Residue frames relative to the residue before (quaternion, step in Angstrom):
aa qw qx qy qz dx dy dz
D 1.0000 0.0000 0.0000 0.0000 0.00 0.00 0.00
E 0.1829 -0.8260 0.5293 0.0634 3.49 0.15 1.37
S 0.6300 0.5504 -0.3436 0.4268 3.59 1.04 -0.72
L 0.6412 0.5244 -0.3189 0.4607 3.58 1.08 -0.68
Q 0.6421 0.5012 -0.3151 0.4871 3.58 1.04 -0.76
K 0.6420 0.5156 -0.3263 0.4642 3.62 0.98 -0.81
R 0.6410 0.5380 -0.3020 0.4567 3.57 0.98 -0.91
G 0.6272 0.5449 -0.3173 0.4572 3.56 1.09 -0.84
R 0.6678 0.4930 -0.2883 0.4773 3.55 1.03 -0.88
L 0.6577 0.5234 -0.3027 0.4493 3.55 1.07 -0.73
Q 0.7186 0.4198 -0.2434 0.4982 3.60 1.18 -0.44
K 0.2283 0.7706 -0.5542 0.2166 3.59 1.08 0.64
R 0.4445 -0.6918 0.5063 0.2597 3.57 -1.03 0.83
E 0.0320 -0.7484 0.6621 0.0211 3.49 -1.20 0.73
S 0.3449 -0.7520 0.5311 0.1829 3.53 -1.09 0.66
F 0.1988 -0.7484 0.6257 0.0947 3.49 -1.30 0.64
A 0.2224 -0.7057 0.6474 0.1826 3.52 -1.24 0.54
L 0.1887 -0.7837 0.5870 0.0757 3.52 -0.93 1.03
V 0.0869 0.7971 -0.5839 0.1269 3.55 -0.55 1.24
K 0.8403 -0.2209 0.1331 0.4768 3.59 -0.70 1.17
G 0.8223 -0.2679 0.1173 0.4881 3.61 0.55 1.11
A 0.7060 0.4187 -0.2821 0.4966 3.62 1.20 -0.05
A 0.1343 -0.7462 0.6438 0.1036 3.58 -1.09 0.70
L 0.0793 -0.8059 0.5864 -0.0166 3.58 -0.67 1.15
L 0.4529 -0.6849 0.5132 0.2500 3.55 -0.93 1.05
L 0.1561 -0.7499 0.6369 0.0876 3.55 -0.96 0.94
E 0.2189 -0.8034 0.5432 0.1078 3.56 -0.27 1.29
D 0.6075 -0.5661 0.4401 0.3417 3.52 -1.29 0.65
A 0.4457 -0.7098 0.4745 0.2690 3.58 -0.72 1.00
D 0.7261 0.4010 -0.2545 0.4972 3.58 0.95 -0.78
A 0.5321 0.6243 -0.4193 0.3890 3.64 1.17 -0.05
G 0.2944 -0.7894 0.4845 0.2355 3.59 1.22 -0.41
G 0.7597 -0.2835 0.1596 0.5630 3.52 1.04 0.82
L 0.7046 -0.4402 0.3371 0.4428 3.56 -1.26 -0.20
K 0.2204 -0.7594 0.6011 0.1162 3.50 -1.03 0.91
D 0.6444 -0.5163 0.3999 0.3979 3.58 -1.29 0.40
G 0.8229 0.2649 -0.2137 0.4550 3.47 -1.05 0.90
T 0.4663 0.6735 -0.4659 0.3346 3.58 1.14 0.31
S 0.0849 -0.7889 0.6082 0.0221 3.53 -1.12 0.65
S 0.3302 -0.7265 0.5577 0.2282 3.52 -1.29 0.28
H 0.3495 0.7671 -0.4883 0.2257 3.58 1.10 0.46
D 0.7152 0.2650 -0.2289 0.6048 3.59 1.17 -0.37
V 0.0290 -0.8389 0.5417 -0.0449 3.57 -0.06 1.30
T 0.1221 -0.7309 0.6625 0.1095 3.50 -1.10 0.74
S 0.1685 -0.7921 0.5819 0.0752 3.53 -1.04 0.77
P 0.4428 -0.6822 0.5141 0.2724 3.56 -1.01 0.84
V 0.5686 0.5957 -0.3993 0.4031 3.62 1.15 -0.23
K 0.4390 -0.6923 0.4994 0.2804 3.57 -0.85 0.93
K 0.4479 -0.6653 0.5258 0.2832 3.51 -1.03 0.81
G 0.2241 0.7470 -0.5971 0.1878 3.48 -1.01 0.87
T 0.6299 -0.4866 0.3878 0.4648 3.55 -0.98 -0.67
G 0.6422 0.5532 -0.3902 0.3596 3.51 -1.25 0.24
A 0.8296 -0.2850 0.1954 0.4386 3.49 -1.37 -0.36
S 0.6599 0.5087 -0.3241 0.4480 3.65 0.96 -0.74
E 0.6158 0.5249 -0.3412 0.4785 3.58 1.11 -0.64
T 0.6653 0.4985 -0.3065 0.4636 3.58 0.94 -0.86
Q 0.6507 0.5034 -0.3153 0.4730 3.60 0.97 -0.81
H 0.6163 0.5402 -0.3397 0.4615 3.59 1.06 -0.77
R 0.6596 0.4934 -0.2998 0.4812 3.62 0.91 -0.92
H 0.6509 0.5261 -0.3123 0.4494 3.59 0.96 -0.88
L 0.6642 0.5175 -0.3071 0.4435 3.52 0.97 -0.92
H 0.6480 0.5041 -0.3135 0.4772 3.57 1.03 -0.71
A 0.6286 0.5251 -0.3311 0.4685 3.61 1.08 -0.74
M 0.6480 0.5140 -0.3149 0.4656 3.58 1.01 -0.81
L 0.6250 0.5503 -0.3297 0.4449 3.59 1.01 -0.79
E 0.6512 0.5356 -0.3242 0.4290 3.55 1.00 -0.84
Q 0.6253 0.5548 -0.3332 0.4361 3.59 1.20 -0.41
L 0.6620 0.5317 -0.2775 0.4494 3.58 1.25 -0.50
R 0.5523 -0.5789 0.4962 0.3372 3.48 -1.44 0.29
P 0.6620 -0.5181 0.3527 0.4110 3.64 -1.14 0.40
E 0.7064 0.4660 -0.2673 0.4609 3.62 1.04 -0.70
D 0.5921 0.5793 -0.3592 0.4299 3.59 1.28 -0.04
T 0.1307 -0.7810 0.6089 0.0480 3.53 -1.18 0.74
I 0.3309 -0.7091 0.5795 0.2279 3.54 -0.93 0.89
K 0.2376 -0.7824 0.5646 0.1125 3.56 -0.80 1.10
L 0.7926 -0.0506 0.0678 0.6039 3.59 1.05 -0.73
A 0.0264 -0.7731 0.6332 0.0246 3.55 -1.07 0.72
V 0.0330 -0.8077 0.5875 -0.0357 3.55 -0.73 1.08
E 0.3464 -0.7207 0.5550 0.2291 3.59 -0.88 0.93
L 0.2544 -0.7951 0.5436 0.0873 3.47 -0.98 1.07
E 0.5332 -0.5645 0.4918 0.3939 3.57 -1.21 0.31
S 0.1947 -0.7885 0.5785 0.0757 3.53 -1.05 0.80
V 0.5290 -0.6018 0.4807 0.3563 3.62 -1.12 0.62
S 0.7078 0.4197 -0.2572 0.5067 3.58 1.01 -0.76
P 0.4123 -0.7288 0.4734 0.2735 3.62 -0.76 0.87
V 0.6697 0.5016 -0.3048 0.4549 3.59 1.23 -0.32
R 0.6644 0.5155 -0.2953 0.4534 3.59 1.01 -0.88
V 0.1968 -0.7455 0.6266 0.1135 3.57 -1.18 0.73
R 0.0607 -0.8127 0.5795 0.0058 3.60 -0.79 1.01
Y 0.1009 -0.7749 0.6221 0.0471 3.48 -1.18 0.73
L 0.2317 -0.6997 0.6508 0.1820 3.56 -1.24 0.53
I 0.0099 -0.8079 0.5892 0.0056 3.63 -0.68 0.99
V 0.3145 -0.6907 0.6212 0.1954 3.52 -1.24 0.71
V 0.0617 -0.8029 0.5927 -0.0151 3.55 -0.67 1.17
S 0.1121 -0.7630 0.6318 0.0780 3.55 -1.03 0.84
T 0.1654 -0.7776 0.5980 0.1018 3.51 -1.19 0.59
L 0.2558 -0.7692 0.5684 0.1410 3.54 -1.09 0.65
A 0.2421 0.8186 -0.4919 0.1713 3.58 1.23 0.48
S 0.7981 0.0089 0.0003 0.6024 3.56 0.82 -0.92
K 0.7703 0.0182 0.0517 0.6354 3.57 0.80 -1.10
Q 0.5755 -0.5289 0.4608 0.4204 3.56 -1.27 0.19
E 0.1096 0.7995 -0.5806 0.1081 3.59 -0.30 1.21
S 0.1977 -0.7926 0.5682 0.0992 3.61 -1.10 0.63
I 0.0520 -0.7744 0.6302 0.0233 3.48 -1.27 0.54
L 0.3021 -0.7086 0.5942 0.2311 3.60 -1.18 0.48
L 0.0849 -0.7870 0.6108 0.0154 3.54 -0.93 1.00
G 0.2588 -0.7219 0.6224 0.1564 3.53 -1.09 0.84
M 0.1044 -0.7998 0.5907 0.0194 3.59 -0.61 1.13
D 0.1670 -0.8077 0.5652 0.0183 3.54 -0.86 1.11
F 0.1256 -0.7490 0.6490 0.0456 3.54 -0.97 1.01
P 0.4821 -0.6880 0.4556 0.2945 3.64 -0.84 0.94
S 0.7810 -0.0538 0.0280 0.6216 3.61 1.24 -0.55
S 0.6513 -0.5326 0.3520 0.4102 3.53 -1.19 0.32
D 0.6681 0.4856 -0.3173 0.4660 3.66 1.13 -0.44
S 0.4753 0.6926 -0.4335 0.3264 3.62 1.21 -0.22
T 0.2379 -0.7418 0.6094 0.1479 3.57 -1.16 0.67
H 0.6935 0.3984 -0.2794 0.5313 3.65 1.22 0.13
C 0.0967 -0.8004 0.5910 0.0264 3.52 -1.12 0.77
T 0.2624 -0.7240 0.6085 0.1915 3.53 -1.29 0.23
I 0.4689 -0.6345 0.5393 0.2944 3.50 -1.33 0.50
G 0.1128 -0.8332 0.5407 0.0264 3.58 -0.51 1.19
L 0.7893 0.1547 -0.0759 0.5893 3.60 1.26 -0.28
V 0.0205 -0.7562 0.6540 0.0066 3.55 -1.03 0.85
L 0.0733 0.7970 -0.5878 0.1182 3.53 -0.52 1.23
P 0.2988 -0.7747 0.5366 0.1508 3.60 -0.40 1.29
V 0.3105 -0.7170 0.5869 0.2124 3.51 -1.14 0.69
W 0.0679 -0.8134 0.5776 -0.0145 3.53 -0.35 1.37
S 0.7049 -0.4658 0.3111 0.4353 3.56 -1.25 0.11
D 0.7008 0.4450 -0.2862 0.4785 3.62 1.19 -0.42
T 0.3848 0.7332 -0.4846 0.2820 3.64 1.28 0.17
Q 0.0521 -0.7919 0.6083 -0.0084 3.48 -0.98 0.94
V 0.2001 -0.7630 0.6038 0.1149 3.59 -1.09 0.74
Y 0.0774 -0.7855 0.6138 0.0161 3.55 -0.94 0.96
L 0.3397 -0.7329 0.5621 0.1773 3.55 -0.99 0.97
D 0.2906 -0.7370 0.5823 0.1824 3.54 -0.99 0.88
G 0.5971 -0.5842 0.4121 0.3637 3.57 -1.23 0.29
D 0.6890 0.4950 -0.2816 0.4482 3.60 1.20 -0.43
G 0.6796 -0.4894 0.3067 0.4522 3.62 1.14 0.27
G 0.6150 0.5338 -0.3499 0.4631 3.60 1.23 0.00
F 0.1852 -0.7578 0.6051 0.1593 3.50 -1.33 -0.16
S 0.2492 -0.7397 0.6015 0.1702 3.55 -1.27 0.39
V 0.1980 -0.7566 0.6142 0.1053 3.51 -1.24 0.63
T 0.1008 -0.7893 0.6048 0.0326 3.53 -0.75 1.06
S 0.0960 0.7773 -0.6073 0.1333 3.55 -0.73 1.13
A 0.8463 -0.0272 -0.0126 0.5319 3.58 -0.79 1.00
E 0.6742 -0.5244 0.2611 0.4498 3.58 0.98 1.03
D 0.5803 0.5208 -0.3885 0.4910 3.63 1.19 0.43
T 0.1365 -0.8018 0.5812 0.0260 3.61 -0.77 1.09
K 0.0716 -0.7645 0.6406 -0.0017 3.52 -0.92 1.03
N 0.2280 -0.7614 0.5948 0.1207 3.59 -1.06 0.84
F 0.0563 -0.7866 0.6148 -0.0143 3.58 -1.02 0.93
K 0.0470 -0.7758 0.6280 0.0385 3.52 -1.20 0.62
P 0.3284 -0.7496 0.5411 0.1937 3.61 -0.45 1.18
V 0.6407 -0.5596 0.3776 0.3658 3.56 -1.27 0.53
S 0.8078 0.0184 -0.0285 0.5885 3.59 1.21 -0.36
M 0.6228 -0.5446 0.3998 0.3946 3.61 -1.17 0.39
Q 0.6187 0.5512 -0.3401 0.4448 3.56 1.06 -0.79
T 0.6037 0.5614 -0.3318 0.4586 3.58 1.14 -0.72
M 0.6355 0.5544 -0.3195 0.4320 3.55 0.99 -0.90
W 0.7565 0.3624 -0.1912 0.5098 3.59 0.87 -0.93
């Protein structure tokens, strides 16, 4: 059963660190980087489950993972400031190992902080001409294929 073996490789566990609105992929030290067939659909987090912001971010991370294909991996998730005080937005960097190592930026929207479901509100491919510019106010802009999008993380620590 080749399909079962492939599925097992696609469900390899990866860890994330959640810090003030950012989720960062912690790659396996002995893995020597990313291997073919890795996925982030079964995520373990070093953050203790409890109440508060880390619990919310943990639920949001799982909801975002449910939107992705098995061959996709979240490399970075950053909570963004939103115009709406109720809506919660994230910018995530997603890599795929389907054919080549390709990356894309996705904007994920939650209707409220208590929501366990999200929608994809932005799809921005990372092309060879993609450029990132830092703003003076803690935000940044991404220009790809002559399209510019502005983002502002919830905190400067989140950005770095």
